[in-house]
N, C-alpha and C positions, 0 to 999 in steps of 0.2 A: 203340532201334531201329538195326538192322544197319547199316553204313555202305553198303552196297549200297541200302538203300532211304532214305538220307538225300536228303531233298529231295523224295521220292516219296508217293505216297497209300500207306496201309497199310490193307487191307481184311480183316479179322479173321476173316470169314464164308467167305474162300477156303481158310484154314487147312485142311488135311486134307482138302478135297474132290476127288475124281476127274474129272480134266480129260481130255477127247479131243479132239486137234487134229490135223486133216489139213493136208499140205502143211508139215509143222514143222520140215523139217530145214534149210531156207534162206530169206533175206528176211525178210517182216513174219512168217511163220510161226516160225522161229526165234527171233525178238525175243520173240513171244508166248510159247514154250514156257519161255525164261530168266527173264520175268518172272512168269509163273505159280508157277515153281518158286521165286522169290523171296519168294513170298506163303505159301509153305508148303504148296501144292497139290500133289496127286500127278499128275503128267502123264505120259499117254501119246501118243504123235504118229507117224503114219505119214507115208512120204514113199516117192518112187521113188529118189531120192538117197541111196544107201546111204554112200558116202564122207563126205560132209558131214554126214550124220546120226549117223552114229558118232562124228565129231569134236566135234559138238555135245554128245553125251551125255558122252563122255571129259572133255569141258570141265568141264560142269556138275557130274560126278563128283569132278572134282578142287576143285570149290569147295565140296564137302560137301551139293551136293543128289542124294541116292539115292533119292528117289521121282520119277526121270524114266526113260522107257524108250521105246525106238524099235521100231516094227515096220516091216519093208521091205514095203511094198505098193504097186502099182498100182491107185489106186480104180477103173479101168476095171472091173476084175474084182471085180464085186460080190459073190460067194462069198469072195473071200479078205479084202474090205474087213469083211465081217459077222464071220468067223472071228478078224480082229484086234480087232474091238470086244470079242466075247467072251473073247479073250485077255486085252485091258487090265481088263475086269470082274474076271476071274479073278485078277488080279494087284493091281489097286488099291481095287478093291467097286465098287459101281453108279456110274456115270458121272451126275454131276447137271450138269456144262457141258459143251456141245459146241460146238466152234469148227470150222465149215466154212471153211476158208481156201482150199485146195487150187484153183488154176487155171491156167491155159495161155493166153496171150493172143497165141501164135503167130500173126502177121499172114497173112491170105489173102483172096482175089479173090472174087467175085461170079461173076466169067466163068469161073474154075477150079472152082469149087465141084463136087464128086461126092456122090452121096448118104452114101459110104461116110465121106468126109472130114466132113461134117455131122454124120453118127451119132458119129464119134468125139469132136467137139466138144463134143456134147450129154454124152457118156459121162465126159467129164472135169469140164466146167466146169457141169453142172445135176443129171445122175443120181444122181451120189452125195450130193448134199446130201439129197434125199429119201430115200435108203435107209439114211443114217446116222442121221438122226432118225426114223425108222420104227422101227428098231433099238434107238435109246436111249430114246426117249419111254418105253417101258414101266419101264425103270430108273428114271426121273424119277418116275414116277407112284408106284411102290414108295416112292421116299424121299421124297414130298410136295410136290415139285417141283424145278424146274431152270432153268437158261439155255439157249438156242439162239443162237449168233451167227452170221448167214450173211454172208458177205464178198461184196458186190457191187461197183459198178463205177461210176463218172462217166462212162465212156467212151459209152455211149449216150445220156446226158443232154445231153453235148456233140454228139451225133451224129457222133460219129468214125466215120471209114470205115475198110477195109482190114482187117477182121475181122468180117464180119457175123454169123458163128454165135457168136462169142465174146459180142458186145453182146446178142446176143438170147438168150443164156443167163443172162446177168447181168440183164436186165431183168425175166426170168421168176423171178429169184431174190425178188424183192422182193413179187410176189403169192403165192409159194409160204410166204413168211414169215408174209405177213398170215393165209393160211388156218389154217396150224398153230397160229399164235397164237390164233386165233378158236376152233378146234377145241379147243385144250388148255389154255386159259384156267382152265377148271374143277379142272383138275389142278395148278394153281399152276405151270404151266410158262411162260416167257415167251421170245418168239421175235421176234429183232428183226434188221434188216440193217445191217451197218455197211460204209458206204461209202468207201474210202479215196480221196485224190485221186491224182495222179501222184507217186507215193512213189519215191524216188531209192535204190532197192535196187542192188546191183552188177548183177544179170540186166537191170535196165532201163537202167543206164547202158550196158552192153556192148552192148546188143542194139537198142536203139531211140532212145536220148537223143544229143542232140549240143548244144554250147553254145549253139547258137541255138534250140532247143526249149525248153532249159532256160529261157532269157532270156523268151522268150514266155510260158511257163508263170508266171513270177514277175510278168510285167507284167499276167497277167489274175487273179492271186491279189488279194483283198483286203490279205491278209497277206504280205507280200514276203519270205517264209522258205522254203528248201527242206525239204518236207515228209519226214519221218523214218519209219522202221518204229517206233520208241519212240511218236510221235503216235498212231497207230492201237493200238498195244498198250494204252495209257495207256486210251481209250475202252473197250476190249474187257474189261479188268479190272473198268472200273465197271459193265458192262453185267452180266458175270457175277458179280458182287459183290450181296447182300442191299441194298446202298445203292439199288439200282436197281430195288427190287421191284415199283414200280408202273408201270414203261415195259415195254409190250411192243407188238406189232405197229406196230413204229415203224422209220424209213429214217433212219439218224443218218449225215450225212456230215461227214469230217474232210477237209478240201480246202484250207484256208487261205482259202476263199470263192471257190473257182474257178468252180464252178457256179450 
């Protein structure tokens, strides 16, 4: 086992598989990109953040992981997103693992909501999840199965305010996952929702978190530790692998026991 995997689970079934990750340039997504590369998977990720994504690819290439590919894409543009999926297929083969990770939790108020802003929030946080799945499911059918992992949120479960369009989209994802799981179980395609707690990424620390909020989160978690992107990636690897081959239509919450 390589030093990079020392103390971590190795999933042989992930080696050589084609993985497509949205929002893979920063935060949780970037850690997922790294961890799937370490498993020997062929990883394509899309992101709007070009500089950070290019830097991630360069770092991974320097580490000897050459089967990682970045495509700049604003996922609100479905045509471009579908073109990116086809490019990933042409480069890495039929996609057997889809991780719908990209999201934007920018705060917004009920009072100031416009139709245009509501539609834009859905175009970022919900719509691409369906159309990624729609485009990739035929590839999974051709392979004899696959795993779709949709990233949810604890925010609506906690009745969090200040971003009603975001919480609506994240709640809807769980329903979509169950519907897709029911429809495509016959194809050996598993669909699950992975729900992170409040992960302390750089973006969250810069935009929303302060010491008082961090303290409050710790006090309300059963496990008094700071949730890290690796904690979410650990579960994503398991859900993507054959080790979870009888898990589908489930919502898996990784939040230290907050909700």
